[in-house]
C-alpha positions as CSV (number, residue, x, y, z in Angstrom):
1,M,-11.0,13.4,25.6
2,S,-14.1,11.9,27.5
3,C,-13.8,8.6,29.0
4,G,-16.3,7.1,27.4
5,A,-15.3,8.1,23.8
6,G,-13.0,5.6,22.1
7,I,-10.8,6.2,19.4
8,D,-11.0,5.6,15.9
9,Y,-8.7,3.0,14.6
10,S,-10.1,2.9,11.5
11,V,-7.4,5.6,10.1
12,W,-4.9,2.5,11.4
13,D,-6.4,-0.3,9.1
14,H,-4.5,0.3,5.9
15,I,-1.6,0.8,7.0
16,D,1.3,-1.1,5.4
17,V,4.2,-2.7,7.1
18,S,7.5,-0.9,7.3
19,D,9.7,-2.2,4.5
20,D,13.0,-0.5,5.9
21,E,16.1,-3.0,5.2
22,D,17.0,-3.2,9.0
23,V,13.9,-4.9,9.9
24,T,14.7,-8.8,10.6
25,C,12.4,-11.6,10.5
26,P,14.0,-15.1,10.9
27,F,11.5,-16.0,8.5
28,V,11.7,-14.1,6.1
29,D,14.6,-13.0,3.3
30,T,14.3,-9.6,4.8
31,P,16.6,-8.1,1.6
32,S,14.0,-9.8,-1.0
33,L,11.1,-8.6,1.2
34,F,12.1,-5.1,0.8
35,R,12.7,-4.9,-3.0
36,M,9.5,-6.9,-3.6
37,R,7.5,-4.9,-1.3
38,H,8.7,-1.3,-2.3
39,R,8.8,-1.9,-6.1
40,A,5.3,-2.9,-6.0
41,R,4.4,-0.2,-4.1
42,L,5.7,1.9,-6.1
43,E,4.3,0.3,-9.2
44,K,0.8,0.6,-7.9
45,M,1.4,4.3,-6.6
46,A,2.8,5.1,-9.8
47,N,-0.3,3.8,-11.9
48,L,-2.6,5.3,-9.4
49,Q,-0.7,8.8,-10.2
50,K,-1.0,8.3,-14.4
51,K,-4.6,7.0,-13.9
52,G,-5.7,10.8,-11.9
53,E,-3.1,12.9,-14.6
54,D,-5.0,10.9,-17.8
55,L,-8.2,11.4,-15.9
56,E,-7.3,15.5,-15.8
57,N,-6.2,16.1,-18.9
58,N,-9.5,14.3,-20.3
59,S,-11.5,16.4,-18.3
60,A,-10.2,19.4,-19.4
61,E,-10.3,18.5,-22.9
62,C,-13.4,17.8,-22.5
63,K,-14.3,21.0,-20.9
64,K,-12.6,23.0,-23.6
65,S,-14.1,21.3,-26.6
66,L,-17.7,22.1,-24.5
67,E,-17.0,25.6,-24.4
68,E,-16.2,25.9,-28.0
69,A,-19.4,24.3,-28.6
70,Q,-21.2,26.1,-26.4
71,G,-19.7,29.6,-28.7
72,H,-20.5,28.1,-31.8
73,L,-23.9,27.5,-30.4
74,R,-24.6,31.0,-29.6
75,Q,-23.1,32.3,-33.2
76,L,-25.5,29.9,-34.8
77,E,-28.8,31.3,-32.5
78,E,-27.8,34.8,-33.3
79,G,-27.3,34.2,-37.2
80,S,-30.5,32.5,-37.4
81,T,-32.6,35.9,-35.8
82,E,-30.5,38.2,-37.6
83,G,-30.0,36.3,-41.1
84,G,-32.9,36.1,-43.6
85,E,-34.2,33.0,-44.9
86,D,-31.6,32.3,-47.3
87,G,-29.7,29.4,-46.0
88,D,-31.7,29.0,-43.1
89,E,-32.1,25.3,-43.7
90,E,-28.7,24.8,-43.5
91,R,-28.1,27.1,-40.5
92,Q,-31.1,24.9,-38.9
93,A,-29.3,21.4,-39.7
94,E,-25.9,22.6,-38.3
95,L,-27.7,24.2,-35.1
96,K,-29.0,20.7,-34.6
97,E,-25.9,18.9,-35.1
98,V,-24.1,21.6,-32.5
99,Q,-27.1,20.8,-30.0
100,A,-26.7,16.7,-30.3
101,K,-22.8,17.4,-29.9
102,L,-23.4,19.7,-27.1
103,T,-25.2,16.6,-25.2
104,E,-22.8,14.6,-25.7
105,L,-20.1,16.6,-24.2
106,K,-22.7,17.3,-21.2
107,K,-22.8,14.2,-20.9
108,D,-19.2,13.4,-21.6
109,E,-18.3,15.8,-18.7
110,R,-20.5,14.7,-16.0
111,M,-18.9,11.4,-16.8
112,F,-15.3,12.4,-16.0
113,K,-16.6,14.2,-12.8
114,N,-17.7,10.6,-11.5
115,M,-14.5,8.9,-12.9
116,I,-12.4,11.8,-11.2
117,K,-14.5,11.4,-7.8
118,E,-14.4,7.7,-8.0
119,Y,-10.4,8.1,-8.4
120,Q,-9.8,10.1,-5.2
121,R,-12.0,8.0,-3.5
122,D,-9.5,5.1,-4.6
123,K,-6.5,7.2,-3.4
124,K,-7.8,7.7,-0.1
125,K,-8.6,3.6,0.5
126,L,-4.6,3.4,-0.3
127,P,-2.7,1.7,2.5
128,W,-0.3,4.0,4.3
129,N,3.1,3.3,4.1
130,V,6.7,5.1,4.6
131,D,6.1,6.8,1.3
132,T,3.3,8.5,1.9
133,I,2.1,8.9,5.8
134,N,4.8,10.8,5.6
135,K,4.1,14.4,5.1
136,E,4.0,18.0,6.2
137,G,2.2,18.0,9.4
138,F,1.0,21.6,9.9
139,S,0.7,24.3,7.7
140,K,-0.1,27.2,10.1
141,S,0.5,27.5,14.1
142,I,-1.8,29.3,16.2
143,L,0.7,29.4,18.6
144,N,2.1,32.7,19.5
145,I,6.3,31.7,18.4
146,K,9.1,33.5,16.8
147,P,9.3,33.1,13.4
148,E,12.0,30.8,12.1
149,K,15.2,32.3,10.6
150,K,16.1,31.5,7.0
151,E,18.7,29.2,8.1
152,E,16.7,27.3,10.3
153,K,13.8,26.6,7.9
154,V,13.1,22.8,7.2
155,D,13.6,21.5,3.6
156,K,10.1,21.4,2.6
157,N,11.3,18.3,0.2
158,K,12.0,16.1,3.4
159,T,9.1,14.4,5.5
160,I,8.6,14.0,9.0
161,V,9.7,11.0,9.2
162,D,12.9,11.4,7.2
163,L,13.7,14.2,9.4
164,Y,12.7,13.0,13.1
165,A,13.3,9.3,12.5
166,E,15.7,9.1,15.7
167,E,13.5,11.8,17.7
168,I,9.9,9.7,16.9
169,K,11.9,6.7,18.4
170,H,13.1,7.9,21.5
171,F,9.8,9.7,22.3
172,G,8.4,5.4,21.7
173,M,11.1,4.4,24.5
174,L,9.7,6.6,27.2
175,R,7.8,5.3,30.0
176,R,7.4,7.6,32.5
177,W,4.5,10.8,32.0
178,D,7.1,13.4,33.0
179,D,9.8,12.3,30.6
180,S,6.9,12.3,27.7
181,Q,5.8,15.7,28.6
182,M,9.7,17.2,29.3
183,Y,10.6,15.8,25.6
184,L,7.5,17.2,23.8
185,S,8.2,19.8,25.2
186,D,11.8,20.3,23.6
187,N,10.0,18.6,20.7
188,P,7.0,20.2,20.0
189,H,7.0,19.4,16.1
190,L,6.5,15.5,17.1
191,V,3.1,16.5,18.2
192,C,1.3,15.6,15.0
193,E,-0.7,12.3,13.3
194,E,2.4,11.5,11.4
195,T,4.1,10.9,14.5
196,A,1.1,8.3,16.0
197,N,0.9,6.6,12.6
198,C,4.9,6.0,12.8
199,L,4.6,4.4,16.0
200,V,2.0,2.0,15.0
201,V,4.1,1.1,12.0
202,T,7.0,0.7,14.6
203,C,4.6,-1.4,16.1
204,I,3.8,-4.0,13.3
205,D,7.5,-4.2,12.9
206,F,8.2,-5.1,16.4
207,E,5.5,-7.9,16.7
208,I,6.7,-9.5,13.2
209,D,10.3,-9.7,15.2
210,E,8.3,-11.3,17.9
211,K,9.4,-8.2,20.0
212,Q,6.2,-8.1,22.1
213,A,7.6,-6.4,25.1
214,L,8.8,-3.3,22.5
215,M,5.4,-3.7,21.0
216,E,3.3,-3.5,23.9
217,Q,6.0,0.0,24.7
218,V,5.6,1.9,21.9
219,A,2.0,0.9,21.6
220,H,1.3,3.0,24.7
221,Q,3.5,5.9,23.3
222,A,1.0,5.7,20.2
223,I,-1.9,5.7,22.3
224,V,-0.4,8.5,24.5
225,M,-0.2,10.7,21.2
226,Q,-3.5,9.7,19.8
227,F,-4.9,11.0,23.3
228,I,-3.2,14.2,22.7
229,L,-4.8,14.8,19.3
230,D,-8.4,13.5,20.2
231,L,-8.3,16.2,23.1
232,A,-6.7,18.9,20.7
233,Q,-9.6,18.0,18.3
234,T,-12.2,18.4,21.0
235,L,-11.0,21.4,22.3
236,K,-10.2,22.7,18.7
237,V,-6.9,24.0,19.5
238,D,-3.9,23.0,17.6
239,P,-2.3,19.7,19.5
240,R,1.0,21.4,20.2
241,G,-0.9,23.8,22.5
242,C,-2.7,21.1,24.7
243,F,-0.4,18.0,25.1
244,R,0.5,19.9,28.6
245,Q,-3.3,19.7,29.5
246,F,-3.4,15.8,28.7
247,F,0.0,15.1,31.1
248,S,-1.8,17.0,33.7
249,K,-4.8,15.5,33.6
250,I,-3.5,11.7,33.1
251,K,-1.4,12.6,36.2
252,T,-4.1,13.2,38.2
253,A,-7.2,10.9,36.6
254,D,-9.5,9.4,38.3
255,K,-9.9,5.3,37.8
256,P,-12.6,5.4,34.9
257,Y,-10.2,7.7,32.9
258,L,-7.1,5.7,32.9
259,D,-9.3,2.4,32.5
260,A,-10.2,3.9,29.3
261,F,-6.9,4.7,28.2
262,D,-5.8,1.1,29.2
263,H,-8.7,-0.2,27.2
264,E,-8.1,1.7,24.1
265,L,-4.0,0.4,24.6
266,E,-5.5,-3.2,24.7
267,L,-7.6,-2.8,21.7
268,L,-4.3,-1.1,19.7
269,K,-2.4,-4.5,20.7
270,E,-4.8,-6.5,19.5
271,R,-5.2,-4.9,15.8
272,I,-1.5,-4.9,15.9
273,R,-1.1,-8.3,16.4
274,R,-3.8,-8.9,14.0
275,C,-2.6,-6.8,11.5
276,A,1.2,-8.6,12.0
277,R,-0.4,-12.1,11.2
278,I,-2.1,-10.7,8.1
279,R,0.9,-9.2,7.0
280,M,3.5,-12.1,7.5
281,E,0.9,-14.4,5.9
282,S,0.6,-12.2,3.1
283,T,4.6,-11.9,2.9
284,M,4.8,-15.5,2.7
285,K,2.9,-16.2,0.0
286,E,4.8,-13.7,-1.8
287,L,8.2,-15.5,-1.0
288,E,7.0,-18.5,-1.9
289,E,5.8,-17.6,-5.2
290,E,8.8,-16.0,-6.0
291,E,10.7,-19.2,-4.8
292,R,8.4,-21.0,-7.2
293,Q,9.1,-18.6,-10.2
294,K,12.9,-19.1,-9.5
295,R,12.5,-23.1,-9.4
296,L,10.4,-23.1,-12.9
297,G,12.2,-25.4,-15.6
298,P,13.0,-24.3,-19.1
299,G,9.3,-25.9,-19.9
300,G,7.7,-23.5,-17.4
301,L,6.7,-26.2,-14.8
302,D,7.6,-26.4,-11.3
303,P,10.2,-29.3,-10.2
304,V,8.7,-29.8,-7.0
305,E,5.0,-30.1,-8.3
306,V,6.3,-32.4,-11.1
307,Y,8.3,-34.9,-8.3
308,K,4.9,-35.2,-6.5
309,S,3.4,-36.2,-9.5
310,L,5.3,-38.4,-10.8
311,P,5.0,-42.5,-9.7
312,K,6.7,-43.8,-6.7
313,E,9.3,-45.8,-8.6
314,I,10.6,-42.7,-10.5
315,Q,10.6,-40.6,-7.3
316,R,12.8,-43.3,-5.7
317,S,14.8,-43.5,-9.2
318,F,15.4,-39.8,-8.5
319,D,15.5,-39.7,-5.0
320,E,18.6,-42.3,-5.6
321,K,19.7,-40.4,-8.8
322,N,20.1,-44.3,-10.4
323,I,19.4,-43.6,-14.2
324,Q,19.5,-47.2,-14.7
325,M,16.4,-47.8,-12.4
326,L,14.6,-44.3,-13.8
327,Q,14.8,-46.4,-17.6
328,E,13.5,-49.4,-15.8
329,S,10.6,-47.5,-14.4
330,M,9.5,-45.9,-17.4
331,N,9.8,-49.1,-19.8
332,K,7.1,-50.6,-17.0
333,L,4.5,-47.3,-18.5
334,D,2.5,-47.6,-20.9
335,P,4.0,-45.6,-23.8
336,E,2.0,-42.6,-23.9
337,E,2.1,-42.1,-20.0
338,G,5.4,-42.6,-19.8
339,K,6.5,-39.7,-22.7
340,Y,4.1,-37.6,-21.1
341,H,6.1,-37.9,-17.2
342,L,9.4,-37.9,-19.4
343,K,8.2,-34.9,-20.9
344,R,7.3,-32.9,-18.1
345,C,10.6,-34.1,-15.8
346,I,12.7,-32.6,-19.2
347,D,10.3,-28.9,-19.1
348,S,10.6,-28.8,-15.1
349,G,14.3,-29.5,-15.5
350,L,14.4,-32.5,-13.2
351,W,15.8,-34.4,-16.3
352,V,18.2,-32.6,-18.4
353,P,19.0,-35.1,-21.5
354,D,22.7,-34.9,-23.0
355,S,22.8,-33.3,-26.1
356,G,23.6,-36.5,-28.2
357,D,20.9,-38.5,-26.1
358,G,17.8,-36.7,-26.3
359,D,16.6,-38.1,-29.6
360,D,17.4,-41.5,-28.4
361,E,15.3,-40.7,-25.0
362,D,12.3,-39.7,-27.2
363,E,12.8,-42.7,-29.2
364,E,12.8,-45.3,-26.4
365,G,9.8,-43.4,-24.9
366,E,7.9,-44.2,-28.0
367,D,8.7,-47.7,-28.1
């Protein structure tokens, strides 16, 4: 990787913050945050998956109908050449009908192809998260290594992060070049894009928790992994076969190369801070809306909003919990205005009339 070449950070622009239950923040109720974000993400992924399946099924059905129509058309064309004049008009009418149907089916087939392409584009734009970035890192290897024994094979249903979460966390905390190189030598399976993605997600978690020192430490290791991956791409080799080359270069690098590394590190940290701010703002809005939904009264109104809209005297009567003051304040209002405020208080749960006094209140408001 040359010094002038920058890292393409666009792959990290759509990473959702990890919603592990052990992540805490003084401003966010973690269990609520975990349930809400995880539920919403799974629902979105399920809906997108169902959309893709429906498109595939409809496209297959259209293709089947198209093949049947083409076969029918060939039969009619052969019949028109072999048959006599009897029934020629009927055959021609049926031929036109099948041709028209064939045209429509071809049009539908093109439409489904375009819709499937659009669906695939939307799927690629989905933000990464712990449910989507965890995939098999390598399907093959060009390294000369011994084949794994049966009992040593990794369960394919498990993901990179599920399997190696502790190892990735340990690598993120290493500081010296030699320690990082030695650890990757012992754990070459960590040299993959999934590790870099996981480290970035961890950085965002630390930034949200206001643990800047830990964020900067893990960000350094994320850039190390990204430089290794970029070097492998330049050399067109498996990243597990060139990480030693990166460490040899970085330990003896000249100032421009080290400056390039530090520059990319600062860019990543700034992106992490910006991403964390956006995620926190979004999370706070979601939590505020969740709290608002919990507050809604029997009539579907928010008591906080209703309280702010009340005249000052009525607000004071609620503050002091003075029913007589509330009645006197209501009597001073125009009857229609009094009924309006009283109904909103009841719908929001600010005022809960007794079962025997509710009619009296209404009549008093009407009077």
